C-alpha positions as MATLAB code, in Angstrom:
seq = 'XXXXXXXXXXXXXXXXXXXXXXXXXXXXXXXXXXXXXXXXXXXXXXXXXXXXXXXXXXXXXXXXXXXXXXXXXXXXXXXXXXXXXXXXXXXXXXXXXXXXXXXXXXXXXXXXXXXXXXXXXXXXXXXXXXXXXXXXXXXXXXXXXXXXXXXXXXXXXXXXXXXXXXXXXXXXXXXXXXXXXXXXXXXXXXXXXXXXXXXXXXXXXXXXXXXXXXXXXXXXXXXXXXXXXXXXXXXXXXXXXXXXXXXXXXXXXXXXXXXXXXXXXXXXXXXXXXXXXXXXXXXXXXXXXXXXXXXXXXXXXXXXXXXXXXXXXXXXXXXXXXXXXXXXXXXXXXXXXXXXXXXXXXXXXXXXXXXXXXXXXXXXXXXXXXXXXXXXXXXXXXXXXXXXXXXXXXXXXXXXXXXXXXXXXXXXXXXXXXXXXXXXXXXXXXXXXXXXXXXXXXXXXXXXXXXXXXXXXXXXXXXXXXXXXXXXXXXXXXXXXXXXXXXXXXXXXXXXXXXXXXXXXXXXXXXXXX';
ca = [
     177.741  157.051  202.280;
     176.031  158.791  204.573;
     173.360  157.573  206.985;
     170.603  159.543  205.506;
     171.577  158.233  201.922;
     171.658  154.489  203.162;
     168.503  154.730  204.728;
     166.719  156.314  201.440;
     168.131  153.086  199.698;
     166.883  150.738  202.214;
     163.132  152.532  201.933;
     163.311  152.077  198.041;
     164.105  148.733  198.701;
     161.260  147.884  200.793;
     158.977  149.795  198.223;
     160.354  147.375  195.425;
     159.961  144.427  197.374;
     156.556  145.464  198.308;
     155.424  146.181  194.665;
     156.773  142.892  193.132;
     153.899  140.933  195.326;
     151.276  143.426  193.836;
     152.665  143.083  190.358;
     152.756  139.299  190.874;
     149.204  139.243  191.968;
     147.656  141.135  189.230;
     149.671  139.138  186.519;
     147.649  136.238  188.322;
     144.462  137.656  188.455;
     144.857  138.985  184.907;
     146.024  135.117  183.492;
     142.889  133.673  185.688;
     140.559  136.275  184.216;
     141.801  135.187  180.454;
     141.169  132.056  181.856;
     137.648  132.511  183.144;
     136.828  134.489  180.219;
     135.081  132.359  177.078;
     136.478  132.401  173.414;
     133.957  133.309  171.424;
     133.816  130.785  169.359;
     134.033  128.377  171.734;
     130.684  129.650  173.454;
     129.337  129.889  170.120;
     130.507  126.160  169.186;
     129.203  124.968  172.965;
     125.786  126.609  172.020;
     125.367  124.763  169.256;
     125.806  121.516  170.173;
     123.018  122.140  172.650;
     120.682  122.790  170.256;
     118.407  120.090  169.247;
     119.642  118.022  165.939;
     116.941  119.082  163.718;
     117.194  122.549  164.822;
     120.881  122.594  163.531;
     119.795  120.732  160.646;
     116.811  123.336  159.948;
     119.160  126.117  160.576;
     122.173  124.603  158.164;
     119.587  123.919  155.541;
     118.184  127.731  155.602;
     121.615  128.738  155.643;
     122.512  126.696  152.473;
     118.888  127.988  150.576;
     120.136  131.414  150.984;
     123.642  131.108  149.880;
     122.271  129.184  146.708;
     119.481  132.494  146.220;
     122.242  135.487  146.676;
     124.210  133.037  143.546;
     125.188  135.729  140.676;
     122.594  136.000  138.469;
     119.636  137.510  136.543;
     117.209  137.159  139.506;
     115.456  139.931  140.858;
     115.612  140.759  144.659;
     111.966  140.040  144.944;
     112.244  136.819  143.175;
     115.235  135.689  145.297;
     113.397  136.544  148.573;
     110.300  134.621  147.482;
     112.298  131.535  146.939;
     114.202  131.894  150.098;
     111.247  132.631  152.630;
     109.406  129.279  150.674;
     112.903  127.372  151.250;
     113.145  128.485  154.369;
     108.972  127.898  155.392;
     109.396  124.253  154.110;
     112.122  123.308  156.040;
     110.713  124.828  159.236;
     107.240  123.126  158.191;
     109.355  119.897  158.247;
     112.070  119.581  160.787;
     111.010  121.848  163.676;
     108.183  122.203  166.238;
     107.170  125.597  165.714;
     103.592  126.342  165.225;
     102.662  125.730  161.176;
     100.717  129.266  161.672;
     103.690  131.203  163.042;
     105.811  129.813  160.079;
     103.364  130.840  157.386;
     102.863  134.078  159.136;
     106.406  134.934  159.115;
     107.322  133.532  155.444;
     104.350  135.826  154.090;
     105.671  138.723  155.842;
     109.254  138.408  154.517;
     108.092  137.108  151.082;
     105.599  140.264  150.967;
     106.351  143.302  152.955;
     110.394  143.590  152.131;
     109.408  143.803  148.215;
     106.365  146.293  148.882;
     103.579  144.067  148.736;
     102.111  144.446  152.184;
      98.734  145.262  150.273;
      98.965  141.407  149.364;
      99.600  140.304  152.523;
      97.106  141.715  154.112;
      94.605  140.978  151.537;
      95.206  137.516  151.938;
      92.873  137.900  155.051;
      90.177  138.274  153.048;
      90.690  135.740  150.518;
      87.877  133.262  149.484;
      89.340  130.118  151.197;
      90.271  131.904  154.601;
      86.146  132.578  154.525;
      85.481  128.918  153.067;
      87.520  127.858  155.878;
      85.615  130.030  158.673;
      82.396  128.939  157.055;
      83.204  124.840  157.335;
      84.126  125.062  160.632;
      80.820  126.630  161.788;
      78.909  124.279  159.265;
      80.868  121.336  160.979;
      80.190  123.073  164.919;
      76.762  122.492  163.403;
      76.635  119.218  162.163;
      78.457  117.600  165.319;
      76.584  119.716  167.541;
      72.856  118.500  166.183;
      74.021  114.915  166.111;
      74.062  114.744  162.439;
      77.908  114.106  162.402;
      77.739  111.084  165.031;
      74.974  109.453  162.848;
      76.680  109.662  159.715;
      80.292  108.472  161.555;
      77.557  105.561  162.695;
      76.531  104.819  159.462;
      80.373  104.020  158.384;
      81.855  102.870  161.512;
      79.002  100.466  161.669;
      80.334   98.427  159.024;
      83.699   98.338  159.765;
      84.758   95.567  161.898;
      88.343   96.634  162.481;
      90.256   99.671  162.259;
      91.924   98.508  158.342;
      88.066   97.797  157.696;
      87.413  101.488  158.974;
      90.229  102.858  156.528;
      88.874  101.195  153.630;
      84.913  102.460  154.273;
      86.336  105.842  154.794;
      88.315  105.486  151.370;
      85.450  103.943  149.631;
      82.921  106.988  151.079;
      85.501  109.332  149.692;
      86.344  108.864  146.322;
      82.481  109.188  145.093;
      82.451  112.629  146.464;
      84.427  113.594  143.409;
      81.474  113.378  141.082;
      79.330  115.105  143.650;
      81.100  118.060  145.366;
      83.321  120.145  142.452;
      85.923  121.143  144.745;
      88.334  119.892  146.994;
      88.106  122.246  149.508;
      84.032  122.013  149.162;
      84.781  117.973  149.847;
      87.193  118.501  152.525;
      84.568  120.996  154.278;
      81.380  117.973  154.330;
      84.168  115.105  155.587;
      85.760  117.493  158.622;
      82.608  117.158  161.148;
      82.602  113.228  160.130;
      86.283  113.000  160.955;
      85.847  115.250  164.026;
      83.055  113.049  164.816;
      84.917  109.451  163.989;
      88.216  110.643  166.188;
      86.724  111.881  169.308;
      84.457  108.417  169.631;
      87.623  106.482  168.506;
      89.900  108.175  171.258;
      93.043  107.062  169.913;
      95.701  109.760  168.600;
      97.702  107.464  166.037;
      93.702  106.833  163.938;
      93.280  110.151  164.851;
      96.403  110.568  162.368;
      95.964  108.220  159.941;
      92.740  109.758  159.460;
      93.692  112.964  159.426;
      95.972  111.758  156.510;
      93.902  109.613  154.531;
      90.639  111.938  153.863;
      92.335  114.997  151.909;
      94.645  112.903  150.364;
      91.853  110.557  149.036;
      89.916  113.701  148.305;
      92.667  114.956  146.212;
      94.289  111.834  144.236;
      90.480  111.112  143.798;
      90.310  114.434  141.566;
      91.385  112.949  138.839;
      88.456  110.693  138.418;
      86.147  113.243  136.753;
      86.183  116.710  134.710;
      84.788  118.639  137.459;
      86.924  117.292  140.530;
      88.727  120.444  140.103;
      88.248  123.698  138.572;
      92.628  123.235  136.893;
      90.954  120.438  134.917;
      88.171  122.528  133.416;
      91.204  125.168  132.713;
      93.399  123.025  131.188;
      90.471  121.494  128.781;
      89.659  125.206  127.864;
      93.199  125.876  126.863;
      93.622  122.719  124.998;
      90.400  124.086  123.063;
      91.617  127.874  122.341;
      95.109  126.542  121.347;
      94.258  123.249  119.399;
      90.416  123.187  118.465;
      90.190  119.629  120.519;
      88.327  118.965  123.661;
      88.012  116.106  126.266;
      84.280  115.595  127.285;
      82.837  114.890  130.937;
      82.423  110.905  129.471;
      86.055  110.944  128.111;
      87.776  112.078  131.309;
      86.015  109.832  133.202;
      86.821  106.539  131.066;
      90.714  107.398  131.488;
      90.508  109.346  134.733;
      88.100  107.337  137.067;
      90.435  103.825  136.897;
      93.231  106.100  138.026;
      91.342  107.848  140.666;
      90.484  104.574  142.391;
      94.320  102.839  141.947;
      95.454  106.197  143.576;
      92.986  106.082  146.091;
      93.970  102.335  146.944;
      97.421  103.136  147.117;
      97.080  106.073  149.460;
      94.689  103.756  151.827;
      97.873  101.128  151.722;
     100.402  103.600  152.305;
      99.202  105.489  155.307;
      97.904  102.338  156.966;
     101.400  100.890  156.416;
     103.462  104.302  157.324;
     100.978  105.271  160.332;
      99.583  102.234  161.943;
     101.219   99.271  163.504;
      99.595   95.632  162.411;
      98.384   95.130  165.960;
      96.472   98.520  165.566;
      95.210   97.616  161.824;
      93.631   94.402  163.053;
      92.116   95.950  166.237;
      88.441   95.387  166.477;
      86.458   98.647  166.339;
      83.935   97.329  169.036;
      86.228   97.805  171.541;
      86.912  101.576  171.325;
      83.548  102.597  169.493;
      80.060  102.474  171.357;
      77.734  102.916  168.551;
      74.196  104.524  168.673;
      71.583  102.113  169.580;
      69.498  102.422  166.392;
      71.126  104.468  163.124;
      67.250  104.271  161.913;
      65.778  106.126  164.628;
      63.650  109.459  163.264;
      66.042  112.381  162.712;
      65.619  114.917  165.024;
      64.556  118.874  164.030;
      68.356  120.099  164.617;
      69.291  116.966  162.245;
      66.595  117.912  159.752;
      67.820  121.389  159.785;
      71.635  120.615  158.984;
      70.709  118.149  156.665;
      68.597  120.585  154.599;
      70.933  123.602  154.671;
      73.746  121.253  154.101;
      72.184  119.543  150.908;
      71.270  123.214  149.733;
      75.087  124.186  150.181;
      75.810  121.111  148.028;
      72.834  121.892  145.472;
      74.688  125.605  145.571;
      77.916  124.292  144.904;
      76.795  122.254  142.025;
      75.158  124.976  140.265;
      77.749  127.533  140.965;
      77.472  128.168  136.954;
      74.229  129.415  136.571;
      73.861  131.601  139.872;
      77.732  132.619  140.035;
      78.007  132.397  143.814;
      81.586  130.940  144.934;
      81.961  127.878  146.983;
      82.914  130.350  149.684;
      79.664  133.027  148.957;
      77.703  129.369  149.544;
      79.303  128.024  152.541;
      79.336  131.327  154.423;
      75.426  131.883  153.839;
      74.790  128.404  155.077;
      77.018  128.824  158.080;
      74.798  132.205  158.808;
      71.776  130.334  158.429;
      72.903  127.766  160.960;
      73.400  130.750  163.651;
      69.905  132.594  162.759;
      67.900  133.146  165.582;
      64.739  131.189  165.748;
      66.279  128.968  162.565;
      69.600  127.757  163.180;
      70.461  125.222  165.581;
      73.658  126.883  167.545;
      74.335  130.226  168.568;
      76.480  133.053  166.664;
      78.642  132.617  169.945;
      78.769  128.868  169.418;
      79.352  129.341  165.762;
      82.710  131.502  166.094;
      83.811  129.375  168.707;
      83.876  126.137  166.693;
      86.115  127.890  164.112;
      89.809  127.042  164.469;
      91.633  130.398  164.226;
      94.933  129.326  164.208;
      94.187  127.531  161.140;
      92.904  130.624  159.475;
      96.034  132.565  160.352;
      98.228  129.593  159.046;
      95.906  130.027  155.644;
      95.929  133.665  155.515;
      99.908  133.687  155.648;
     100.230  130.571  153.448;
      98.537  132.482  150.795;
     100.306  135.202  151.168;
     103.521  133.188  150.330;
     101.909  131.353  147.493;
     100.931  134.777  145.836;
     104.313  136.021  146.501;
     105.751  132.871  144.400;
     103.159  133.811  141.452;
     103.104  137.297  141.369;
     106.957  138.007  141.469;
     107.802  135.060  138.800;
     109.434  132.762  140.737;
     107.325  130.182  140.076;
     107.783  130.941  136.245;
     111.382  130.842  136.944;
     111.281  127.013  138.420;
     109.260  125.789  135.229;
     111.529  127.269  132.437;
     114.655  125.994  134.771;
     113.187  122.392  134.512;
     112.133  122.411  131.418;
     115.937  123.550  130.172;
     117.336  120.722  132.786;
     115.295  117.896  131.742;
     115.786  117.823  127.966;
     112.056  117.051  127.194;
     112.797  118.464  123.915;
     115.308  116.211  122.594;
     113.362  112.712  123.698;
     111.542  110.457  121.225;
     110.542  107.380  123.225;
     107.263  107.365  124.559;
     107.924  105.864  127.828;
     110.494  108.365  128.218;
     108.237  111.419  127.518;
     105.623  110.172  129.877;
     107.977  109.459  132.814;
     109.641  113.225  132.617;
     105.775  114.630  131.909;
     104.449  112.776  134.875;
     107.718  113.623  136.739;
     107.657  117.515  136.017;
     104.053  117.868  136.584;
     103.683  115.754  139.679;
     106.859  118.147  141.262;
     105.354  121.235  140.588;
     102.818  121.658  143.713;
     106.329  122.062  145.136;
     107.018  125.758  143.924;
     103.422  126.680  142.284;
     101.203  126.399  145.295;
      97.849  126.993  143.576;
      95.977  124.083  141.962;
      94.341  126.388  139.064;
      97.731  128.294  138.727;
      99.610  125.234  137.992;
      97.267  124.562  135.074;
      97.647  128.314  133.794;
     101.400  128.329  134.486;
     102.157  124.633  132.767;
      99.799  123.708  130.487;
     100.727  126.148  127.477;
     104.582  125.454  127.798;
     103.247  121.721  127.256;
     101.064  122.511  124.708;
     103.734  124.696  122.579;
     105.795  121.298  123.366;
     103.387  118.944  121.463;
     103.929  120.973  118.455;
     107.873  120.702  118.841;
     108.474  116.911  119.304;
     104.549  115.768  117.558;
     102.815  115.030  120.231;
      99.116  114.590  120.825;
      97.564  117.741  122.406;
      94.932  115.606  123.930;
      96.850  112.978  125.691;
      99.587  115.681  126.923;
      97.350  117.852  128.384;
      94.935  114.837  130.000;
      98.428  113.246  131.634;
     100.253  117.027  132.563;
      96.495  117.492  134.412;
      96.765  114.177  136.178;
     100.137  114.804  137.153;
      99.407  118.429  138.626;
      96.494  117.094  140.534;
      99.142  115.738  143.027;
      99.731  117.965  145.942;
     100.358  115.728  149.103;
     103.680  116.939  150.327;
     102.798  120.529  151.617;
      99.763  121.681  153.487;
      99.674  124.662  151.547;
      99.823  123.191  148.416;
      95.564  122.201  148.423;
      92.686  123.804  150.210;
      92.159  120.319  151.170;
      94.800  119.654  153.276;
      94.786  123.242  154.841;
      91.307  122.556  156.349;
      92.545  119.039  158.106;
      95.944  120.789  159.396;
      96.868  120.584  162.920;
      97.765  124.370  162.865;
      97.531  125.048  166.841;
      99.515  121.763  168.009;
      96.661  120.267  169.485;
      96.855  117.141  167.921;
      93.597  117.382  166.235;
      94.732  117.273  162.361;
      97.358  116.458  160.219;
     101.331  117.315  160.889;
     103.289  118.888  158.040;
     105.980  116.298  159.075;
     103.785  113.309  158.715;
     102.590  114.673  155.533;
     106.019  114.930  154.220;
     106.648  111.524  155.493;
     103.688  110.313  153.330;
     104.465  112.257  150.263;
     107.839  110.201  150.036;
     105.961  107.279  149.622;
     103.576  108.253  147.608;
     105.213  110.559  144.703;
     107.036  108.102  143.128;
     104.204  105.499  143.375;
     101.936  108.080  142.027;
     104.222  108.958  138.960;
     104.797  105.038  138.952;
     100.840  104.562  138.363;
     101.059  106.947  135.927;
     103.317  105.534  133.892;
     101.911  101.550  134.194;
      98.305  103.183  134.109;
      99.486  104.839  130.382;
     101.177  101.571  128.947;
      97.981   99.138  130.141;
      94.799  101.647  129.524;
      95.111  105.234  128.716;
      97.631  104.418  125.147;
      94.763  101.648  124.388;
      91.678  104.016  124.657;
      92.439  106.460  122.807;
      95.335  108.354  124.741;
      98.578  107.592  122.891;
     101.135  110.035  122.741;
];
């Protein structure tokens, strides 16, 4: 072999030796890179485990709801979307810390925009409930600013010696309002400034939470006491008369409804105290927390007289709505404008606007858009018909079993038909048809169903009174949807049981037997 060939072989060998370390280094770097590169599944799993437990539950439940509404069937896409939006909003309201107003707007958008109902979504801001709440806050600001709310608060607190006594005094003061103010939202508007004054003077967040739950819930359950307590009662009686020729008079309704309304208010008061106040808080003397005004008999100031006169005239306007045709929202806005009028009112317009809880206004608008989508798409009707089929109510012969099923179906209707009046329109006709099939008393069925439809404590969207008291911006001033759900988990079965007991002990012995 020549010297040149030998030299070439040596150079080639040297190059191979140099290349091998580079290859080994490259392989090692590649292995290290693969070890450092996160596996997508592991990354997602790690991110999932870092989420709060309630958030994970919420996401899982929303996924389940989405899977259920996508199951094969004859439901139109708009119905599925409305059901998904409502179910998701319910989960987010109860399991997450997202602001209720944000959730309501998002759910309203989801239910309306993809189905071409954008006009329905935007028209929600023009709904009379929105304007009622705006007017109620202006009136509340004027009532508080004038000192009248503090005077009313002193009248209530002055007779209570403990927090427990305060709760019972508030309950006793709210129940008679159902005979005076023919609207749950109107009663809530009257009570809102009193609530704010009470909570400001008590200065205790837990007691404020309990009061925010107690006031609107007693407003709602005491609705059963009178025929004019809710528009749905009048709708139900009208449908009864059109269908069968029978009717329920004002006195008959009071005979059957007032004992139940009082008993239900007692149940709510006990439940709120048991769930949201500790024993030591219930026994705490009021005098340690509230410095009462020196004299509740001092003459009314000019501002107090003006506010009292305007609110009194508004109350007359609410009571005489059938005579003049002005709705409760229109009367409330007129009163708010008068209270801000230069030279006449007690506050400037800017102060009135500042008194409005605008996050709550947006929450109400979104909730109304969502509730409207449930009605307009037929999602609520689909749920009603499905429940009738599943319950097997047409095959029942026992009066007690019928009362239980009627109570359960009507009480839970607020979960899928958010409007009180719409619930009556949607459910009364099917139940009237049932009376002919099973040979039941139409009067008894319509009354019992109406009592069940009055229950709407689970979600704020189910009642205007709850919307007025909702803490929409998370500042702690108002009720929390999660607390409302917690309360309803106890009160709902108790309400159904109370309906059954009242039927057995009172209704069937006073002319209301099935």
